[in-house]
N, C-alpha and C positions, 0 to 999 in steps of 0.2 A: 504495499500499499504506499503510495507517495506520503510524503511528509505534509504536503497540503491538504489531503484528504484525511489524513491523520488530525491535523489540527482542526478541519472544518467540523470533524465528527464529534471531537472533544468538546468545542465550542457551543455546541447547541446546549442551551439550557435545560430543556426537557428529556434528554438523553441521559439514562443512568451512565454512571460512572464505567461501568463494565462494556458499555459499547463500543469503545475503541478497540477492545481486546477481541470482541465478538465479530468486529469488522476484519481485524486480522486473520481470524480464523477463516473468514469468507473469502479474503484475498489468497491466504495459502491455498484454499480449495480449488479456486481460480488458477493459480499457478500451477498445481499438482494436474490438474484437468489438461493443460497447454503444453505440459513438460514432455521432453524427450522420452521416447518409449525405450525403456532399458530393462534387463533382467534383473531382478534382486538378486541378493548376494545368496548362494546356495549354502544352506546349513552344513552340508559335506564339506565344502571346503573351510568353513569355520572350523569343524570338528578336527580336520586335518591338519590344523596349525598346532606346530610345535609346543608343548606347554611352557617351555623355558622362554619362548619368543612371544607369549601371548601380551606380557606387559607393554612390550615396545612396540606393537600393534597399533595401527589406527584403522576406522573404519570409515569408509567413504560413505557419504550420505547418497541415498537414491536420487537422481535429478528430479524427482517429482516430491521429494520429501521436505517438509518443513515442521519445525517445532514451536509452538507458540506457549510460552510461560506466562501466566496471569496470577494476580490476587484473586481472580474471580473463579467461578466455575463455568469458566466459558465453552468447555467442551459440552457440559450438560445443558448450558442456555442455547448453544447453537443446535444441539441435537433435538432439544425440546421445539425449537422452532422451524423444525423439518417436519413437523407432524400438522395434521387439520386441527387437533385439539392440543393446545399448549396447557400443559399441567405445571402447577407449580413445584418450583423445586424445593425439596426438603433439605438437602445437604451442602451449605453455602459455604464450601471451603476452595482455596486456591487449587488451581489445576495445571496441569501441563498437557498438552494436545499435539499428537503426531497426526499430520495430515500427509497423505501417502498415497499413491496409484502404482503399485507394482504391477499391477495387470491391467484391465481394461476400466475399473472402477476406482474412483477417488473414494477413499475410507478416512474417517475421522475418529482416531482411536484417544481416549483419556488415559494418558499414562500413568500407571501406579504412582502415588506420591512418593515413596520410597525411591522411585527409579528417576524422577524428574531431574536432579542434579546429574546422575550418570549420562543421561541422555543429552543435556545440555552440553556438556562437556565433550561428548563424542560429535555432536553437531558442530563443535566449535574447535575441531582437529586435534583434540587432546588425545594422547594415546591411551589405550585400553587402563593400563596401570594408572595413570594420573587421573583418568575419570573414575575408576574403582575408589581410589584413594579419597577424592574429593566425597564421592556419595557415602561412604563408609564414615566420613568426616561429618557429614550433615545428619546422618541418623542410623542407629543401629538395627534398624529394621530391612537394611539393603541386603539383597543377595545377590552376588555378581552373576550366578550362573542363571538365575531366572530372569534377571533384567535384560542381559545379552542374549540369551535364547528368545524372550519375549520381543525385544525391539527387532532381532533378525527375522523372527518369523513373522511379523507383521510388515516386512519388506522394506524397513527403514534404510538399509543399506545396499550398494551396489558393490562392494570390492573391499577388500583388506589391502592396507598400505603398510611397509616399514618406513621408517624414517627417510628413505632415499629409493623408493621405487616400489612398484606393485608386486605384492606376493600372489595375488589371485584376483 
């Protein structure tokens, strides 16, 4: 979303504070829809990575993938407004949302709260080791294997990289 649109949406007095973040989800959906087609990272490739090299690997985000972190339940708000009848939200907590089109359909996934820091680090080119360390520091509920397989299974990534080149 352009800075101008972001300012315009934020400036409208009658729009709730969460609206700019919901607009970011919608913009990510549009980017994912129009993104280049690309195969998601195959879990077999991830499983074949040598355990001693895992900490130094980077995951390349899928061309359609976008991660939105918000102080609001933007994934729940966005999803609720895709229905004919909008139900009130009962769980008003911050959310991270992964928008991705690994196949032909754009999907909007709410990232588990304990995985949000990990996902954000990976989307900012951190190594798996650095991202895991940040996530463990952020909260003890983080589970490296569950988070890694979960994000990869959703099609969030397209390749593995070492510091100086592609592994797969």
